[in-house]
N, C-alpha and C positions, 0 to 999 in steps of 0.2 A: 458351503462347499458341496458340489454336486457329487452324486454317487460314482459317476464315471471318473471324476477327478480323483476320488479316494482310491478307486481301483488302479488308476495309473500310478499313483504313489506307491501302492502296495506292490505293484509289479516291479517298479524301480528298486524297491527295497529287496525283493527276492533276487533280482539280477545282481545287486551288490553283494549279497551273501554268496551267490554262486561264484562270483569272481574271487571273493576272499577265500573261500574254502579251497580254491585252487583246482581241485579235481585233477591233479596238476594238468590235466590234459585240456583244459578250456582253450589253451593256445595251440592245441594240436589238431583242432578240428579243421578239416579241409572240405572242399566242395567236390572232390573227385578229380580225375585226370581229364579235365575238359579245357578246350581252348578258351583263353580269357577268363579262367577261374578266379574267383575273388580270393585274395590271399593277403589280407592286411597285416601290417606289422604291429604286434601287440607290445604294450609297455604299461607300467603302472604310472600313477600320477600324471595323466595326460594334460592336466590343467597348466602344467609348465610350458606347454607348447602354444597356449592361447595368447595371441597378441593382445596386450592389455590397453595400449594407448591409442589415441584417436589419429595421430599423424600417420603412423605405420599402418593402422587399421584402415585408413582411407586410401592408401597407396598399394593395395594388393598384398598387405603383410610384408612390405619391403622395408629394410632398414640397415643392412650390413654396411653400406657405403654412402648413405645419404648424409647430408651435413649434420654435424653434431647437434643434439638437443638434450633437454633434461632427461628424456626417457631412453637415452642410448644404452642404458644398462641391459635392456631386453635384447638388443640386437648385436651390439658390438661395443663393449666397455672401453676399448682402446680409443674410440672417438672422443671421449671426454677430454683427452689431453689437448685437443685442438679446439675445444669449445670457446666461444667468445663470451667470457663472463667469469665472475669470481665465485658464483654459487647460485643455487636455485633448488626449488622443490616442485613436484607436480603430483597431482592426485587424479587418477583415472577410475572410472566406474563403467562396468558393462553388465547390463541385464542379459543373462546367457540362456540360450535355447528357449526363448519366449514362445516359440511356435509349439513347444511341447508342454511346458510347465512355467508357472509364473513366479517362482521364488528361488531360482538359481542365480547367483550373482558373483561377479569377480571385481574385487577392489585392488588397486595397485598404487602404492605410495613410493616415490623415488626421489632422490636428491643427490646433489654433488657439491663438493667444496674444493676450490683450487688451493693447493699448498704453496706453489710458486709458479714460475713461468712454464715449468716442465712437468709438474706432477699434480694429479688430481685424485681425490678419494671420493667414493660414492657408496650408496647403500640403497636397498629397496626392500619392500615388504609386500608380498602378494598373498591375498586371502580369497579363497574360493569357498562359497557356501552352497551346499546342495539342497538347501531348503529343509523344511520339516518333514520327517518320514516316520510313519507308524510301523514298528516292527511287530509282527504277529507270529504265532506258532502255526503248526500245520492245520489246525482246525479253526484258525482265525481269531484266537484270543489275543488281545493286545498285550505285548510284552513290555514295550517301551516306546515313548515318543522321543525322538532325537533329531538333532540338526547336524548331519554329517558335514565335516568341513576339512579343508586342507590349507596349509600355508607354507610359504617359503620365505626365509629371511636371508639376505645376502649382503656382503660388503665387498667392495672392489677397489682396485688401485690401477691407475693408468699413468703412462709416462711417455714423453717424447724422446725418441732415440736419434732423431736427425731432423733436418729441416722439413721433411715431408712424411716421415713415418713414425708410428707410435705402436705401443703394445699395452695390453692390459690383462689383468687376472682378477677373478672374483671367486669367493668362497660362499657356499650356500648350505643352509640347514633346511631340511624338508620334513614336514610332519603331515601325515594323512590319517585321519580318524573317520572311518566310514560307518562304524557300527556302535561306537560308544561302549564296547565291551560285550555286546550281545553275543551269546553262543551261536555258532553255526553248526547245527547238528551236535556232535559230541565234542567239537573243538571250540575252545575259547578263543575269542578274537582280541586283537590289540591294535593300537595305532601303529602304522608303519612309519619308520624313521630312516632317513638317508642323509648323507652328506655328499656334496658335489662341488665341482669347480668349473669355471669357464676360462678358456684361453683365447685371446683375440689379437688381431693386428689390423691396422688401418693405414692406408697410404693415400696421400692427396698431392696433386700437382696442378699448377696453373697451366692452361693451354691456350694457344692462339687459334681462334676460329675465324680468321680473316677480319671482317669488320667488327666482330664481337670478341669479347674475352670469355674464357670459361674456366671451370674448375673440375678436374677429373678426380674421382675417388674409387678406391678398391678396398674391400674389407673382407675379412674372414673371421669366423668365430666358431669354436667348438664348445658347446654349452652342455651343462649337466653331466660332466664326466664324474660319475659317482657310484656309490655302493648300491647293490640291489636292495629290494624292499620286500617285506612280507607282512601279512596281517594275522598269521597264526604261527605257532611254533613248528608245526609239521608241514607247513606249506612250502612248496618250491619257490624260492625267491625270484622276483621278477625284475627285469631291467627297468630303470627309469629312462625317460626319453632323451638319451644322449643324441645331440643333433649337430651336424656340420652345416653351417650357413656361409655361402660365398656370394658376394655381390659386387656390382659396379654402379657408378653413377656419373652423370655429366650435368653440371650446372652451367647455364648460358646466361650471361648478362646481356639482355636485349638492349637496354639503355639504362639511364640513371635511375629509372623508376620501376622497371619491369625485369624479372628474372624467371627463368623456367628450368626445371630439373627433371630429367628422366632417369629412372633407376630400375635395376632388376636384381633379383636374388634367386639362387638355387639352394634348396635344402635337401639333406640326406640324413635320415635317421640311422645312427650307428648302433643299431640294435639287430640281433639275429632275426633272419626271416623265418617264418613258419615253414617247416619242411613237409614233405609228403611221407607218411609212415607206411610201412608194410601193414596190411590189415590184420594178419593173423600170425605174425612172427615176433618172437621175443628173444632177447639175448640170454646168456647164462644167469644174469642177475634178475631176470623177469622184466626188463625194460623194453619198450618198443624199439624197433629198429628202423632207421631212416632209409627210405627207398630213394628219394630224390631230395637234394639239398644237404644241409649240414645239421648236426646236433645243436640245438639252441641252448642246451644247459651247459654253458661254458663260463669261464671267468669274464670279468668286464673287459680287460685288455684284449683277450682273444675274441670276444663277441664284437668289439668295435672293429677289429681287423677283418674278421670273416664276413661282416655285414656287406662288404663290397663284392663278395663272390658266392654267397651261400644260398641264394634263391633257388628253389627247386626247378625253376625254368618254365617259360611259357610253352605250351604244347603246340607244335607246328602241325600243319595238315598231314604230314607224313608220319606223325606220331613221335617224332624226335622233340627234344626240349631245347629251348634257347635260354640259357642262364643270363646272358648279357642283356637280352631284351627285357627280362623281368627286372633285372637290376636297374635298367633305365626307367622302368615304370615306377620304381620306388622314389624317384626324384620328384620334388614339387617345385613349381615355378611361380614367381610373382613378378609383376611389372607395374610400375606406377609413375605418375607424373605429378609435378607440383608447380603451381604458378604463384608468384608473390608480386604484389603491387606495393612499392615503397616499403617493403618489409613490414607491412601492417595488415594486409589482407591476403589470405591464401585460398586457392581453390585446388583440390586434389582429386585424383581418380586413379583407379588401378584394376588389375585383374589377377586372380589366383587360380592355379590349375593343379589338380591332383588326379592321377589316372583312376579310371573307374574301378579297377581291380584292387586299388590300394586305399580306398576311402571315398573316392568320387566327390571330393570337395571342389566345386567350380563356382566361382562367384565374381561379380564386379563390385567395386567399392567406390564410394564417393565421400567427400568431406570438405569442410571449410575450416579456416583458422583466422583468428582475429587477435591482434596485439593491442591491448589497452593500457597504456602507461606501464605499470609494473606487472600487469597480468597478461596471460595469453590463454585464450579459450579455444578449444578445438572440438569438433564434432565429426563423427564418421558414420556411414550407413552402408550396410551390406545388402547386395541384391543378388541372390543365387540364380544360376541359369536354370535350375530345376525348381519349379514352384512348390514342390513338396519337401524341399530341403529344410531340416530343423533349424538351420542357421538363418532362415529368412528374416529380414527386417531387423537384424542385429544392429543396435545403436551403441556407440561408445562416446563417452564424455571425458574430456581432460581439462583440468584447470592448473596452470603453471604460474609460479611466482618467481620473478627474477630479482636476486639480491642487489645486483649492480644498479638497476634502474630505480630500486627503492632508495638506495643511497643517494643517487643523483637527484631524486625527487625531494629529498630532505636536506 
């Protein structure tokens, strides 16, 4: 291991301790009253927002309304009610941030089982390993070697409510252990625990496209509606990444052998925006006072609601602020396409966009899929528009197993 690589790991460990100790103001830092200022939305356990499977990862992180597949738990659990099959499991693996460090990984195991024509149950397990980190004290003495990790375990239920519409719900347990109990200053640390739920719906309808037949899909999912999380007893608890995903799709049957799907998603984090604080003003209790925006230290329901109007606003040329414009900047967009030949070979592509003041993730995605008897193998590859992007060259691998085809094969 090179000396530079050791220093990088030490820096990551220090950053983790800063985030955990709260300071509670780590989320209160702003870059000043400047036009186009960076003001990202902060939340704990961001690993929940990483797309783990190769199909969605190859289509610009799209999946709210695409055709149901084994990995639908990530995007819209209601899609399972219309899946063609009795059951299946899939395993996905993603080496994460390989441009920065070589031992961060995301693994995702998901499966479903049909109960009857209208009902499906599902479950998934997501494990995120941050690699091995050496914790040291202020003079560099090693305190502990530890592998920080996070995981989420969830179970879901989906049901058909009519010929074309379904709904679903999932319950999730989240555990995030970033320090292994190492003290941060005078504060003892602990694993963060949260529980959450997803609510989703899916609508599909056959459409006539002249010489071709098609299938239209519309989907919506609110994920990670859950309790706040903290890593010390005296830390201000942080929101988990509650997210609203809305999308649409159109599948076109070109002929008996060829189909093409185009799909798009819009995402909105239902988490309070970081406000602009008065620099030298405190209230009667000694707390900072909001100058622009809203107080982010609120309950989960209030935070979800105010996330639609609490941005401090983009500064116009005349010095006024546009809250609406900054709220629009908080939306992320994905668009993707998928081509299937004889339902055996797929080619996929897509694009993901996030405004530069909210994270600046912009990338193209590519991928292929291959169905081999009872197995399906998928790969995806991420190509950022900025060559220095830490997401550069991200690969995802997914292996799926179809119970129905296994039964037929035997």
